[in-house]
N, C-alpha and C positions, 0 to 999 in steps of 0.2 A: 469436659475442659471448662475452665472457669472463665468464659468469655462474656464481657458484657454485651447484652443484646442491644442492637441499634435498629430502629424502625425504619425500613427503607421503602415503605408503600407509596401510595399514590398522593399522599401529601407531601411530596418531595419538596416542591417549591416553598411551602410553609416551613419545613425543616431547615432548609437552606437559609431562610431568613432568621430562623432561631440561631443558627450557628453563626450566621454574620453578627447578630445581637451579641451573642455570648462573647465574641472576641473583639468586638467594638469595631468592626469593619464597615465603612460607609459605602453605600452602592456607587457613589461617585469616586470611588478611590482610584488612584493611579496604579497601573499594573507594574508588578515586579516579578519577573518570571525567575523562579528558583531552579538552580541546576539539578536535574534529577536523572537517574539512570534511563537510558533510551533503549536499551537492549534487554532481552530475555535475561532473567537471573536464576542462578542455581541455588536451590534452597538446602543444599548439602544433605539431602536425603534421597538423591537420585533423580529429582524432578527439576526440570527447567521450566520457569513460568513466564508466560507471554504478558508483556505490559498491557494493562487494561486499557490505556488511552488508544491502543492500536485498534480496539474492536468496539468503540462506543457507537451509539445510535442503533444498536441492534436489538430486536425483540427477542424474548425468550423463545416464544413459539416458533419464529423463523430459525433460530439457532438449532432448535430440536429437530428440524427437517434434515439436517446435515450431520448433527453430532448426536450419538448415542448417550443415554442419560446414566450409564452404569459406571462411569468413572474409570473405565478400563479401555474401551474400544475407541480408536481414533476417529475424528471427523473426516468426512470426504465430501468436500464441495466448498462453495463460497456462498456468503450471505451478504447482501448489500455491497456487492463488490469487494468484500474482504474475505481472503481465501483462509479457510480453517483447516484445510487439509493436513492431516498428520498430527494434529494437536488433539489432546483428550480433553473433554468438557469435564471440570472438577466437580466433584459432589461437594455438599456442605461439610461433611466430615473431613474431606481432604482440605478444603480451604480453611477450616478450623485448626487443623493441624499445622497449616502454613502460618497462621496468625499467632498461635499459641507462644511460641518462643519471645514474641514481642511484649507480651504482658497487656495490661489494660491501661485506660486513662491517657493522659497526656503523652507519657513516655512511649506508650504502646503505639499510638498514632504517629509520633515522630519516626520511631524505629521502623515501622511498617513502610511509611512513605519514603524512607530513605533507600528502599530497595524497589518498591512499586510506585512508579511515577504518578503524580497527582493527575486527576481528570479535570480538575477545576480549582481555581484559587483566586483570592481577592487580598489587596494590600492597600494600607494607608502608610502615612508617615510613622505612625506609633503602633500599628497592629498589623497582623498578618494571619490569614488561614488558608489552608489547602486541604483537599479531600479527594479520595478515589473511591469508587463503587463497582461492583461487578456482579454478573449473574452466576449462580452455581447451577448445577443440572438437577438439584433436588427440589422436591416440594414438601410443604409441611403436611401435617394431619389433615387440614381443611383444604388441601389442593391448591395452595398458594405457593408460587415459586419463592425460593429462599435466595436472598441476595447477601453479599458480604461487603464490607468496607472499612475504611479508616479515615480519620480526620484528626486535625489538631489546629489550634489557633492561640493567639495571644494579642492582647493583654486583655483579661487575665488569661492565664494558661488553661485550656480546656481541650478535651478530645478523647479518642478512644478507638478501638477496633472491635468488630463483632459481626454477627449474623443475624438476620431477621427476615420476616416475610415480606413479599412485595404483593400489592393487591390485584396486578393484572399481568398477564403473560404477554401482552401486546403493547405494553409501555415502550415507547421510544425516548430515550434519555441522552443528552449530551455528555453526562457525567458518569454514565453506567456502560462498562465494557462487559467482557466475558472472562471468567476465570478459566485459563486453559494452561495445560502442561504437557510435557513430552519428556521422553528418556533423556536424562542429562548426559549419558555415557555414549550416546549415539553421534555419529558424524552427520549434522544436519546441513552441511555446506552443500549448496546445488551444484550440479555439474556446470562446467565452464564452457559456453558455446561461442565459437568465433568463426564468423564467415569469411571466405576469401573470394574476392571477385576479380577475374581477369577480363581484359578487354581494353579497347582504345576509348579512353575518357576524354569527352569534349567539355564543353561549357556546361555550367548549371547542372552537373550531375547526369548529363546525357552521355550515353556510350555511342560511338560511331562505327562499331563492329560487332560482330557476333560476341556474346558475353557468356562466360562460364562462371559457375558458382559451385564452390564445395565448402563443407563444414567440418569444423574440428570440434569434437565433443570429448571432454576430458573430465574425469573425476577420480582422483587417486584413491580415495576410500569413501564410501564403499563402491562396488563396481556398478557400471551403467546397466540398468535391467531392461530399459526400452528406449527406442529412438522412433520419432514419427516426423516425417518430412525432411529428413536430413540427408537425402541422397543427392548426389551431384545434379545439377540441372544446366541447361543451356538455353539462352534466349537468342533465336536466330531470326526474328521478325520484329520490325518496328513496333514498338508499344509505348503508349503514353505512361505505363507503369504497370508491372507486374510484381506481386508480393509472394515471398517464399517465407514460410515459417519452419523452423526446426524446434522440435520439443523433445527433450530428453529427461529421463527419471533414473535416479539411483534407488537404492532400497529405502532412503529416508527423506529425499528431497527431489524437487523437479525444478526445471528451468525452461525458457523458451526464447528464442531471439527471432526477429523478423527483419528482412531486408527487401527494399523495393528497387527494382532495376527498370530503368528507362532507356529505350534504344531507338535511335534515329539514324540509320545508315544511308538513307535516300537523299540524294543531293537536292538542294532547293531548285525551284523552278524561276526562271528569270525571262521577262518579257519586255522587249524594247517599246518605247512610247511610239504611238502611231499618230499621225502619219510620221513617216521617217523624216528626220531634219535634213535640211540641205546646207552644205557648207560651200564656200569658195575654195577653189584649188590653192593650197598653201596657207590655208587659213589657220592661224595660231589660236590655242586654247579652246579648240572646238570640242564640245562634250556631247556625249550621247547618254541619255538616261534611260534606266530600266526599272521595271518594278520587280521585287524579289518576294517570292511566297515560299512557305514551307508548312505543310499541313499538320506536322507532327510537333516538332520542337520549336518551330517559329524561326523567321530569319534573324540574323545578327542586325540587319538593316532592311528597312522595307523598300529603299530606293538606293541604287548605285549610279554613278555616272563616271 
């Protein structure tokens, strides 16, 4: 493939400064966020690609702990709080094939960034630049991980797409995500999980009776293959909060839902003030005060009269 190589190594900050200089963007520029795709996109060759901005700040070696590097086997697990399960970590050849239709130079950068949203941009009144970068699962002959990316800017027009080595597997970068794809023909919609709670609801989310919980788990296609914690449950004792989580998975996606139930069916305690007040027989507007306590949900008022 005739892709222009771009250097994505450890001199990243310097390269970004060079890009800024090429397109005449000042560091004090005002931001102008461009509208870009926020969802995975279908490349027309059977693969759906995850947006790079969703997986920035991840190290190559950390991704390698949950994602095989063969470009075939799906990842299993999360890295840095980002779930990669079900996605395949793309090889350099696969990313090169993804980029090839867009060509090179300024037009290639514009075309690729029209489907893969930027991970960084800068703007002034007279100039603009944006870029996106990502890890591939491949390494070069020297053992360096290979990254891919695209950029464009103006004025004057400059940019391109390409692949190149990165100097470290431990780099954490706000502009670099992970190239991930999955089967575009599969239904990746997760199951729909809906809880139903029955009981006498009082104030502030507290129930004043026994509480029943059931779950509805629905996925029209494909079928549900596993459910965990989705059994009916009953809360028949006072509690400041007990949580229930239902997890369900289909062949291609998973989902979970959590509810927290608070129950206080015990009446509050009331204690009259001492010594007991003395009133005249027939006295009008005579009041007796009492203190109110409730160990669980707390009283609506601490004193009554």
